[in-house]
C-alpha positions as a Markdown table, in Angstrom:
| # | Residue | x | y | z |
|---|---|---|---|---|
| 1 | Met | -197.5 | -158.9 | 124.0 |
| 2 | Arg | -201.2 | -160.0 | 122.5 |
| 3 | Thr | -201.1 | -157.0 | 120.0 |
| 4 | Ala | -197.6 | -158.4 | 118.5 |
| 5 | Ile | -198.9 | -161.8 | 118.0 |
| 6 | Val | -202.0 | -160.9 | 116.4 |
| 7 | Ala | -200.0 | -158.9 | 113.8 |
| 8 | Val | -197.6 | -161.6 | 113.2 |
| 9 | Leu | -200.5 | -164.2 | 112.4 |
| 10 | Leu | -202.4 | -161.6 | 110.2 |
| 11 | Ser | -199.0 | -161.0 | 108.2 |
| 12 | Leu | -198.7 | -164.8 | 107.6 |
| 13 | Thr | -202.2 | -165.1 | 106.3 |
| 14 | Val | -201.9 | -162.7 | 104.1 |
| 15 | Val | -198.9 | -164.1 | 102.3 |
| 16 | Gly | -200.4 | -167.5 | 102.0 |
| 17 | Tyr | -203.7 | -166.2 | 100.5 |
| 18 | Ala | -201.6 | -164.0 | 97.7 |
| 19 | His | -199.8 | -167.2 | 96.7 |
| 20 | Thr | -203.0 | -169.5 | 96.4 |
| 21 | Thr | -204.8 | -167.0 | 93.9 |
| 22 | Tyr | -201.8 | -166.3 | 91.9 |
| 23 | Thr | -203.0 | -166.0 | 88.1 |
| 24 | Gly | -201.1 | -165.8 | 84.6 |
| 25 | Arg | -198.2 | -168.1 | 86.0 |
| 26 | Ser | -199.0 | -171.2 | 84.2 |
| 27 | Gly | -195.1 | -171.3 | 82.8 |
| 28 | Ala | -196.2 | -170.7 | 79.3 |
| 29 | Pro | -193.8 | -168.7 | 76.9 |
| 30 | Gly | -193.4 | -165.4 | 78.4 |
| 31 | Arg | -195.0 | -166.2 | 81.7 |
| 32 | Gln | -193.6 | -167.5 | 85.1 |
| 33 | Thr | -195.1 | -170.3 | 86.6 |
| 34 | Cys | -196.8 | -170.7 | 90.1 |
| 35 | Ala | -194.4 | -173.1 | 90.8 |
| 36 | Ser | -190.7 | -172.9 | 90.9 |
| 37 | Ser | -190.3 | -169.7 | 89.5 |
| 38 | Cys | -191.7 | -168.1 | 92.9 |
| 39 | His | -191.5 | -170.7 | 95.5 |
| 40 | Gly | -188.6 | -172.4 | 97.3 |
| 41 | Gly | -189.7 | -175.8 | 97.2 |
| 42 | Pro | -188.3 | -178.6 | 95.1 |
| 43 | Val | -189.7 | -179.4 | 91.5 |
| 44 | Val | -190.8 | -182.9 | 92.0 |
| 45 | Asn | -193.6 | -183.5 | 89.4 |
| 46 | Thr | -196.1 | -185.2 | 91.7 |
| 47 | Val | -199.1 | -183.5 | 90.0 |
| 48 | Gln | -200.6 | -185.1 | 87.2 |
| 49 | Ile | -202.8 | -183.6 | 84.2 |
| 50 | Thr | -204.8 | -186.5 | 82.1 |
| 51 | Gly | -206.9 | -186.2 | 79.3 |
| 52 | Phe | -204.8 | -183.8 | 77.0 |
| 53 | Pro | -204.6 | -185.9 | 73.5 |
| 54 | Ser | -201.2 | -186.4 | 72.0 |
| 55 | Glu | -203.3 | -185.9 | 68.5 |
| 56 | Tyr | -206.2 | -183.5 | 68.7 |
| 57 | Val | -209.3 | -183.5 | 66.6 |
| 58 | Pro | -210.0 | -179.9 | 65.7 |
| 59 | Glu | -213.1 | -178.5 | 67.4 |
| 60 | Gln | -213.4 | -181.5 | 69.6 |
| 61 | Ala | -213.8 | -180.8 | 73.4 |
| 62 | Tyr | -211.5 | -182.9 | 75.7 |
| 63 | Leu | -212.2 | -183.4 | 79.6 |
| 64 | Leu | -208.7 | -182.7 | 81.5 |
| 65 | Thr | -208.3 | -184.1 | 85.1 |
| 66 | Ile | -205.6 | -182.6 | 87.3 |
| 67 | Arg | -204.6 | -184.7 | 90.6 |
| 68 | Lys | -202.1 | -185.3 | 92.8 |
| 69 | Ile | -200.3 | -188.7 | 92.1 |
| 70 | Ser | -198.3 | -188.5 | 95.6 |
| 71 | Gly | -197.3 | -185.9 | 98.1 |
| 72 | Gly | -199.6 | -183.1 | 100.0 |
| 73 | Thr | -202.6 | -181.2 | 98.7 |
| 74 | Ile | -202.3 | -178.9 | 95.7 |
| 75 | Val | -202.7 | -175.7 | 96.9 |
| 76 | Asn | -203.4 | -174.4 | 93.4 |
| 77 | Phe | -202.3 | -174.4 | 90.0 |
| 78 | Asn | -202.2 | -172.3 | 86.9 |
| 79 | Gly | -202.9 | -173.8 | 83.2 |
| 80 | Ser | -203.2 | -172.5 | 79.6 |
| 81 | Cys | -203.0 | -173.7 | 76.1 |
| 82 | Arg | -200.8 | -172.0 | 73.8 |
| 83 | Ile | -200.4 | -172.5 | 69.7 |
| 84 | Gly | -197.0 | -173.9 | 68.7 |
| 85 | Leu | -194.2 | -174.9 | 70.5 |
| 86 | Thr | -193.2 | -171.4 | 71.6 |
| 87 | Gly | -196.3 | -169.7 | 70.6 |
| 88 | Thr | -198.0 | -167.2 | 72.9 |
| 89 | Ser | -201.6 | -167.3 | 71.1 |
| 90 | Asn | -204.2 | -169.1 | 73.0 |
| 91 | Ala | -204.9 | -172.6 | 71.5 |
| 92 | Gly | -208.5 | -173.6 | 71.5 |
| 93 | Val | -210.8 | -172.6 | 74.7 |
| 94 | Ile | -210.7 | -173.6 | 78.3 |
| 95 | Ser | -214.0 | -173.9 | 80.3 |
| 96 | Ala | -214.2 | -174.5 | 83.6 |
| 97 | Gly | -215.4 | -177.8 | 85.5 |
| 98 | Leu | -215.3 | -179.6 | 88.8 |
| 99 | Ser | -213.4 | -177.4 | 91.4 |
| 100 | Thr | -212.0 | -175.0 | 88.8 |
| 101 | Thr | -212.4 | -171.6 | 87.4 |
| 102 | Ile | -211.1 | -169.4 | 84.5 |
| 103 | Tyr | -209.2 | -166.4 | 84.8 |
| 104 | Asn | -208.3 | -163.6 | 82.4 |
| 105 | Val | -205.2 | -161.4 | 83.0 |
| 106 | Thr | -202.5 | -159.5 | 80.7 |
| 107 | Gly | -200.5 | -162.1 | 78.9 |
| 108 | Glu | -202.8 | -164.8 | 79.8 |
| 109 | Thr | -206.2 | -164.6 | 79.1 |
| 110 | Asn | -208.3 | -168.0 | 79.3 |
| 111 | Gly | -206.6 | -169.4 | 81.8 |
| 112 | Val | -207.4 | -172.2 | 84.4 |
| 113 | Arg | -206.8 | -172.7 | 88.3 |
| 114 | Phe | -208.7 | -174.1 | 91.2 |
| 115 | Ser | -211.7 | -172.3 | 92.3 |
| 116 | Thr | -210.9 | -172.6 | 96.0 |
| 117 | Ala | -207.4 | -173.5 | 97.3 |
| 118 | Asn | -206.2 | -176.9 | 98.6 |
| 119 | Arg | -207.7 | -179.6 | 96.4 |
| 120 | Asp | -206.5 | -183.2 | 95.6 |
| 121 | Ser | -208.2 | -183.1 | 92.2 |
| 122 | Gly | -210.2 | -181.0 | 89.8 |
| 123 | Gln | -211.7 | -181.1 | 86.2 |
| 124 | Phe | -211.9 | -178.5 | 83.2 |
| 125 | Thr | -212.7 | -178.9 | 79.6 |
| 126 | Trp | -210.6 | -177.9 | 76.6 |
| 127 | Thr | -212.0 | -177.5 | 73.1 |
| 128 | Ala | -209.4 | -177.9 | 70.4 |
| 129 | Pro | -208.9 | -175.2 | 68.1 |
| 130 | Thr | -209.9 | -175.0 | 64.3 |
| 131 | Ala | -208.4 | -176.9 | 61.6 |
| 132 | Gly | -205.2 | -175.8 | 60.2 |
| 133 | Thr | -203.9 | -174.7 | 63.7 |
| 134 | Gly | -201.1 | -177.5 | 64.0 |
| 135 | Val | -199.2 | -178.2 | 66.9 |
| 136 | Val | -200.1 | -177.0 | 70.4 |
| 137 | Arg | -199.0 | -177.1 | 74.0 |
| 138 | Phe | -200.7 | -177.2 | 77.3 |
| 139 | Tyr | -198.7 | -175.5 | 80.2 |
| 140 | Ala | -199.5 | -176.0 | 84.1 |
| 141 | Gly | -197.7 | -175.0 | 87.0 |
| 142 | Ala | -198.9 | -176.2 | 90.7 |
| 143 | Ile | -197.6 | -176.3 | 94.2 |
| 144 | Gln | -198.5 | -178.6 | 96.9 |
| 145 | Thr | -198.7 | -178.5 | 100.5 |
| 146 | Asp | -197.9 | -174.7 | 101.3 |
| 147 | Ile | -196.4 | -171.6 | 99.8 |
| 148 | Asp | -192.7 | -173.5 | 99.6 |
| 149 | Gly | -194.2 | -176.9 | 99.1 |
| 150 | Asp | -193.5 | -179.5 | 96.3 |
| 151 | Asn | -193.7 | -178.0 | 92.6 |
| 152 | Ser | -194.9 | -179.4 | 89.5 |
| 153 | Thr | -194.1 | -177.9 | 86.1 |
| 154 | Ile | -196.3 | -179.5 | 83.3 |
| 155 | Val | -196.0 | -179.2 | 79.6 |
| 156 | Leu | -198.1 | -181.3 | 77.2 |
| 157 | Thr | -198.0 | -181.5 | 73.6 |
| 158 | Ala | -200.5 | -182.3 | 70.9 |
| 159 | Asn | -200.2 | -182.5 | 67.1 |
| 160 | Glu | -203.3 | -181.8 | 64.8 |
| 161 | Ala | -204.9 | -184.8 | 63.5 |
| 162 | Ala | -205.2 | -185.4 | 59.8 |
| 163 | Pro | -208.8 | -184.4 | 58.8 |
| 164 | Leu | -211.4 | -186.9 | 58.0 |
| 165 | Pro | -212.0 | -187.2 | 54.4 |
| 166 | Gly | -214.7 | -185.4 | 52.6 |
| 167 | Ala | -217.7 | -187.2 | 51.3 |
| 168 | Ala | -217.7 | -188.8 | 47.7 |
| 169 | Gln | -219.5 | -186.3 | 45.1 |
| 170 | Thr | -220.8 | -186.0 | 41.8 |
| 171 | Pro | -221.9 | -190.0 | 41.1 |
| 172 | Val | -222.1 | -191.2 | 37.6 |
| 173 | Pro | -224.6 | -192.4 | 36.7 |
| 174 | Ala | -226.1 | -189.6 | 38.6 |
| 175 | Asp | -228.5 | -190.4 | 41.3 |
| 176 | Leu | -232.1 | -191.7 | 40.1 |
| 177 | Ala | -230.9 | -192.0 | 36.6 |
| 178 | Thr | -233.0 | -194.1 | 34.2 |
| 179 | Asp | -232.2 | -195.9 | 30.9 |
| 180 | Val | -228.4 | -196.6 | 32.1 |
| 181 | Ala | -226.7 | -199.0 | 29.5 |
| 182 | Glu | -225.9 | -202.2 | 31.1 |
| 183 | Thr | -222.3 | -201.8 | 30.1 |
| 184 | Ser | -221.8 | -198.8 | 32.3 |
| 185 | Ala | -219.2 | -198.3 | 35.0 |
| 186 | Leu | -219.5 | -196.2 | 38.1 |
| 187 | Asn | -217.6 | -193.0 | 38.6 |
| 188 | Trp | -217.5 | -190.6 | 41.2 |
| 189 | Thr | -215.4 | -187.4 | 42.6 |
| 190 | Ala | -213.2 | -188.4 | 45.6 |
| 191 | Gly | -213.9 | -186.3 | 48.6 |
| 192 | Ala | -211.2 | -184.2 | 49.9 |
| 193 | Asn | -208.2 | -185.9 | 51.9 |
| 194 | Ala | -209.9 | -189.4 | 51.0 |
| 195 | Thr | -206.9 | -191.7 | 50.3 |
| 196 | Ser | -209.2 | -194.7 | 49.4 |
| 197 | His | -212.6 | -195.7 | 48.9 |
| 198 | Asp | -215.0 | -198.4 | 50.1 |
| 199 | Val | -217.4 | -199.7 | 47.5 |
| 200 | Tyr | -220.8 | -201.1 | 47.9 |
| 201 | Phe | -223.0 | -202.0 | 45.2 |
| 202 | Gly | -226.1 | -204.2 | 44.4 |
| 203 | Thr | -229.6 | -204.4 | 43.9 |
| 204 | Val | -231.0 | -204.2 | 47.4 |
| 205 | Asn | -230.7 | -201.1 | 49.9 |
| 206 | Pro | -228.4 | -200.9 | 51.6 |
| 207 | Pro | -226.2 | -202.3 | 49.2 |
| 208 | Ala | -223.2 | -204.8 | 50.0 |
| 209 | Phe | -219.5 | -204.2 | 50.4 |
| 210 | Val | -217.6 | -205.2 | 47.4 |
| 211 | Gly | -214.1 | -203.7 | 48.3 |
| 212 | Asn | -211.8 | -200.9 | 49.0 |
| 213 | Gln | -209.8 | -199.3 | 46.1 |
| 214 | Ala | -207.7 | -196.5 | 45.3 |
| 215 | Thr | -209.4 | -195.4 | 41.9 |
| 216 | Thr | -212.7 | -193.7 | 41.6 |
| 217 | Thr | -213.8 | -195.8 | 38.8 |
| 218 | Phe | -215.8 | -199.2 | 39.7 |
| 219 | Asp | -216.4 | -201.6 | 36.5 |
| 220 | Pro | -219.1 | -204.3 | 37.9 |
| 221 | Ala | -218.5 | -207.8 | 36.7 |
| 222 | Gly | -220.1 | -208.7 | 33.5 |
| 223 | Asp | -223.2 | -206.5 | 32.1 |
| 224 | Leu | -225.7 | -205.1 | 34.4 |
| 225 | Ala | -229.0 | -206.7 | 34.2 |
| 226 | Arg | -231.7 | -204.9 | 31.9 |
| 227 | Gly | -234.6 | -203.4 | 33.7 |
| 228 | Ala | -232.9 | -203.5 | 37.3 |
| 229 | Thr | -232.4 | -200.9 | 40.0 |
| 230 | Tyr | -228.9 | -200.8 | 41.5 |
| 231 | Tyr | -227.9 | -198.9 | 44.6 |
| 232 | Trp | -224.3 | -197.9 | 45.3 |
| 233 | Lys | -222.5 | -195.8 | 47.8 |
| 234 | Ile | -218.6 | -194.7 | 48.5 |
| 235 | Glu | -217.2 | -194.4 | 51.9 |
| 236 | Glu | -214.3 | -192.4 | 51.8 |
| 237 | Arg | -211.1 | -193.4 | 54.0 |
| 238 | Asn | -207.9 | -192.0 | 55.1 |
| 239 | Ala | -205.7 | -192.3 | 58.1 |
| 240 | Ala | -208.0 | -190.4 | 60.4 |
| 241 | Gly | -211.0 | -192.5 | 59.8 |
| 242 | Val | -214.2 | -192.8 | 57.3 |
| 243 | Thr | -216.8 | -190.7 | 56.0 |
| 244 | Pro | -219.9 | -192.5 | 55.0 |
| 245 | Gly | -221.7 | -191.6 | 51.8 |
| 246 | Ala | -225.0 | -191.3 | 50.5 |
| 247 | Val | -226.9 | -194.2 | 48.9 |
| 248 | Trp | -227.3 | -193.4 | 45.3 |
| 249 | Gln | -229.5 | -195.5 | 42.8 |
| 250 | Phe | -230.0 | -195.9 | 39.1 |
| 251 | Thr | -232.4 | -198.1 | 37.1 |
| 252 | Thr | -230.9 | -199.8 | 33.7 |
| 253 | Leu | -232.5 | -199.8 | 30.1 |
| 254 | Pro | -235.7 | -201.9 | 29.9 |
| 255 | Pro | -235.2 | -205.5 | 28.6 |
| 256 | Ala | -234.8 | -205.6 | 24.7 |
| 257 | Gly | -237.6 | -206.6 | 22.8 |
| 258 | Ile | -237.5 | -209.7 | 20.5 |
| 259 | Pro | -236.3 | -209.2 | 17.0 |
| 260 | Glu | -239.2 | -210.0 | 14.2 |
| 261 | His | -239.6 | -210.7 | 10.6 |
| 262 | Leu | -236.2 | -212.4 | 10.2 |
| 263 | Ala | -235.6 | -212.7 | 6.4 |
| 264 | Ala | -232.9 | -214.0 | 4.3 |
| 265 | Leu | -231.7 | -213.6 | 0.4 |
| 266 | Phe | -228.8 | -215.6 | -1.1 |
| 267 | Leu | -226.6 | -213.0 | -3.0 |
| 268 | Gly | -223.5 | -213.4 | -4.7 |
| 269 | Thr | -221.4 | -212.4 | -1.8 |
| 270 | Gly | -223.3 | -214.2 | 1.0 |
| 271 | Ile | -226.6 | -214.6 | 2.6 |
| 272 | Gln | -228.0 | -211.2 | 3.4 |
| 273 | Leu | -230.1 | -211.1 | 6.9 |
| 274 | Trp | -232.6 | -208.5 | 7.8 |
| 275 | Trp | -235.2 | -207.9 | 10.4 |
| 276 | Ala | -237.3 | -205.7 | 12.1 |
| 277 | Pro | -236.0 | -203.6 | 15.0 |
| 278 | Ala | -236.5 | -204.7 | 18.7 |
| 279 | Ala | -237.4 | -202.3 | 21.1 |
| 280 | Asn | -234.5 | -201.1 | 23.4 |
| 281 | Ala | -232.0 | -203.4 | 21.6 |
| 282 | Ser | -228.4 | -201.7 | 21.5 |
| 283 | Leu | -226.8 | -205.2 | 19.8 |
| 284 | Tyr | -228.2 | -208.2 | 17.8 |
| 285 | Asn | -226.2 | -211.5 | 18.0 |
| 286 | Val | -226.6 | -213.6 | 14.8 |
| 287 | Tyr | -226.5 | -217.6 | 15.3 |
| 288 | Arg | -226.1 | -220.1 | 12.6 |
| 289 | Asp | -227.0 | -223.9 | 12.8 |
| 290 | Thr | -227.7 | -226.8 | 10.5 |
| 291 | Val | -230.8 | -227.8 | 12.3 |
| 292 | Glu | -234.0 | -226.0 | 12.5 |
| 293 | Thr | -234.0 | -225.5 | 16.3 |
| 294 | Val | -230.7 | -223.3 | 16.5 |
| 295 | Gly | -228.4 | -223.8 | 19.4 |
| 296 | Leu | -227.8 | -220.3 | 21.2 |
| 297 | Ser | -224.1 | -221.6 | 22.0 |
| 298 | Pro | -221.0 | -219.6 | 21.3 |
| 299 | Ala | -219.9 | -222.3 | 18.7 |
| 300 | Asn | -223.1 | -221.0 | 16.8 |
| 301 | Leu | -222.5 | -217.4 | 16.8 |
| 302 | Ile | -221.3 | -216.3 | 13.6 |
| 303 | Gly | -221.4 | -212.1 | 14.4 |
| 304 | Thr | -223.1 | -209.5 | 16.0 |
| 305 | Ala | -224.7 | -206.4 | 14.6 |
| 306 | Thr | -225.9 | -202.9 | 15.8 |
| 307 | Asp | -228.5 | -202.4 | 13.0 |
| 308 | Thr | -230.8 | -204.6 | 11.7 |
| 309 | Thr | -228.9 | -206.2 | 8.7 |
| 310 | Phe | -226.2 | -208.9 | 8.6 |
| 311 | Thr | -224.3 | -210.8 | 5.7 |
| 312 | Asp | -223.4 | -214.2 | 6.3 |
| 313 | Ser | -220.2 | -214.2 | 3.9 |
| 314 | Asp | -219.2 | -217.9 | 4.6 |
| 315 | Pro | -222.6 | -219.9 | 4.4 |
| 316 | Ser | -220.6 | -223.1 | 4.4 |
| 317 | Pro | -223.6 | -225.8 | 5.2 |
| 318 | Val | -225.7 | -227.1 | 2.4 |
| 319 | Lys | -228.9 | -225.9 | 4.6 |
| 320 | Ala | -228.6 | -223.0 | 7.2 |
| 321 | Tyr | -230.9 | -222.1 | 9.9 |
| 322 | Tyr | -230.4 | -218.6 | 11.5 |
| 323 | Val | -231.7 | -217.0 | 14.8 |
| 324 | Val | -231.2 | -213.4 | 15.7 |
| 325 | Thr | -231.4 | -212.3 | 19.6 |
| 326 | Ser | -231.1 | -209.0 | 20.8 |
| 327 | Gln | -229.9 | -207.2 | 23.8 |
């Protein structure tokens, strides 16, 4: 009688141990689950896995937690992650954590389960696959209480997040450029996947935010100051977030000199003016007034010149005075 009793107890122990150490039964495509496919208990889904994202960032690590939300202790579970909605290739990498271990069997490599049976919770890390993988699914099967206890079958789906934009490139004016014209606009090459651009610009570093725009050209209001250093950067945006840009800088042309040796000569076609060229000048403004102290107002501006001569073809005052400025 004692021998028969020992034999029965040994038989029960072996069966229970085999079920708690099942591997390769996460329920992924082509695989059984360690839950309802081989146990007689009901599917109640009272085991939960949290931390798996609905949208993953490629190569980012996520901490996943398995726990019971009701019912008995989790005898064990099997989990794996696969590419696609029905794919069999591994998606990313699972690493063991609190109370878990990794298994590798034919048809299910890089699976995860408890390191010892009968746990209420555990943790493991899933590192998302590389960019371009697309949708993935995490599969898990779990059983609670005993080999014929409650079953949970878990399927979680994650879409690949849109990648962050690349950084803006090839600034114009180039970084550290000098003698930049005061009428210059800013241009750059958009970073990959950028949908809009935050522009920062000014004479202090770091430059101030001036606005978001869809184009890759920014034309500052009015002319730039002569002999000034400007700082600017572009932060690229899309639905996934923002990619900061490097701070670039350039220096404008030095201030224009003063035109000297202004002379005038009355000709049959008007009054011919000429003067000596001013350093760093790209444009000359000609003003005329009826008083010796010529007012530099828009009303007195009679024309502009890019060289050092100008003809006043309508010298209407009996006596006229002239001033030429440069810029």
